[in-house]
C-alpha positions in Angstrom: 18.4 64.0 194.1 19.1 63.0 190.5 19.9 59.8 188.6 21.4 59.1 185.2 19.4 57.3 182.6 21.1 56.7 179.3 23.2 59.9 179.5 20.4 62.2 180.7 19.8 63.5 184.1 16.3 63.2 185.4 14.8 64.6 188.6 13.6 62.0 191.0 11.1 64.4 192.5 9.5 67.6 191.4 8.4 70.4 193.6 4.7 71.3 193.3 4.8 75.0 193.0 1.3 75.7 194.4 0.1 77.7 197.5 3.1 80.0 197.7 3.6 82.1 200.7 5.4 82.6 204.0 5.4 80.8 207.3 6.3 83.0 210.2 6.9 82.7 213.9 6.4 85.5 216.3 7.0 85.5 220.1 4.9 87.4 222.6 5.4 87.1 226.4 6.8 83.5 226.1 4.2 82.2 223.7 4.9 81.5 220.0 2.6 82.0 217.1 3.1 79.8 214.0 1.3 81.5 211.2 1.2 81.9 207.4 0.6 84.7 205.0 0.6 85.3 201.2 2.0 88.8 201.8 4.3 88.6 204.8 5.1 92.3 205.1 1.4 93.3 205.2 0.5 90.6 207.7 3.2 91.4 210.1 2.6 95.1 209.9 -1.1 94.5 210.7 -0.1 92.2 213.6 1.9 94.9 215.2 -1.3 96.9 215.7 -3.0 94.3 217.8 0.2 92.8 219.2 2.7 95.7 219.7 5.1 93.7 221.9 5.6 90.8 219.5 9.1 89.8 218.3 9.5 88.3 214.8 11.5 85.1 215.1 11.5 84.6 211.4 9.5 84.4 208.1 10.4 81.9 205.4 9.1 81.3 201.9 7.5 78.0 201.0 5.5 76.3 198.4 2.5 74.6 200.0 2.6 76.9 202.9 -0.9 75.9 204.2 0.1 72.3 204.3 3.5 73.1 206.0 1.8 75.3 208.6 -0.6 72.5 209.5 2.2 70.1 209.7 4.0 72.4 212.2 0.8 72.8 214.2 0.3 69.1 214.4 4.0 68.3 215.1 4.0 70.6 218.1 0.5 69.7 219.2 1.6 68.9 222.7 2.6 72.5 223.2 -0.6 74.0 221.8 -1.9 77.0 223.8 -4.8 78.5 221.8 -5.5 79.3 218.1 -2.1 79.3 216.4 -0.2 79.9 219.7 2.1 77.4 221.4 3.6 77.4 224.9 6.9 75.6 225.4 7.3 76.5 229.1 9.4 73.9 230.8 10.6 72.2 227.6 13.6 74.1 226.2 14.5 71.2 223.9 11.2 71.4 222.0 11.5 75.2 221.8 15.0 74.9 220.4 13.8 72.3 217.9 11.2 74.8 216.6 13.4 77.9 216.7 16.7 76.5 215.5 15.0 74.3 212.9 13.0 77.2 211.5 15.9 79.6 211.4 17.9 77.1 209.3 15.5 77.6 206.4 16.6 80.1 203.8 15.1 83.6 203.5 14.6 83.5 199.8 14.4 80.0 198.3 11.0 78.4 198.6 12.1 75.4 196.5 14.9 74.5 198.9 12.7 75.2 202.0 9.9 73.0 200.7 12.3 70.1 200.2 14.2 70.7 203.5 11.0 70.9 205.4 10.2 67.2 204.6 13.5 66.1 206.0 13.1 68.3 209.1 9.6 67.1 209.8 10.5 63.4 209.4 13.9 63.6 211.0 12.7 65.2 214.2 9.8 62.9 214.8 7.0 65.4 214.1 5.6 63.2 211.3 4.6 60.7 214.0 2.0 63.2 215.2 0.7 63.5 211.7 0.3 59.8 211.5 -1.4 59.7 214.9 -3.8 62.4 214.0 -4.7 60.6 210.8 -5.1 57.2 212.5 -7.5 58.8 215.0 -9.4 60.6 212.2 -9.4 63.8 214.3 -9.6 67.4 212.9 -6.6 69.6 213.7 -8.4 71.6 216.4 -9.5 68.4 218.2 -6.1 66.8 217.9 -4.4 70.0 219.3 -6.8 70.1 222.2 -6.3 66.4 223.0 -2.5 66.4 222.7 -2.0 69.6 224.7 -4.2 68.2 227.5 -2.0 65.1 227.6 1.1 67.3 228.0 2.7 67.2 231.5 1.8 70.2 233.7 4.0 73.2 232.9 5.8 75.4 235.4 
C-alpha cells in the first residue's frame, strides 16, 4: 500500500525483517504438524528419521516465523492434538482452510508471505482466537488444551 505525498511515494507500512525462517506443514496418518525452522532442509531431513511416513504439505519463508507459527497454532486451537500436531478429523472445511491457505503463499518471497499472512489470519477469523487467548490471559499450551477440549467429538 502506498500513498503520494508532495510528489513522493511513501510506504504506509514496513516489514520488520526479523526472525527469518520457514513455517512448514507435514502430514502423518491424518494428523498435521505445523512447525518452524531456520534451516528447513535440515529440519525436514532430520524429521524423516523419526517420522518416515510423513508427507510434506509445504514449507514457506516468512519474517517473524515464530510469531506466525504461534498465530497458526492459536488459530487452529480447536483442532489441537498434541505438541504441534492438529487433527481435523470430521471438519474438512477447517482442513481445507489450513492447506489451501498455506499453499497459496509463495515459495520464495518472505516479504509477500509476511504481509499476506496478516490478511489470511484476519480474513478467515483466526485472529478471533488470538484475541480470546489474550483476553483470558492463557499461555498457548493452556489455550490449546482448553479449546481442543471444547471441540465437538470427532469421528
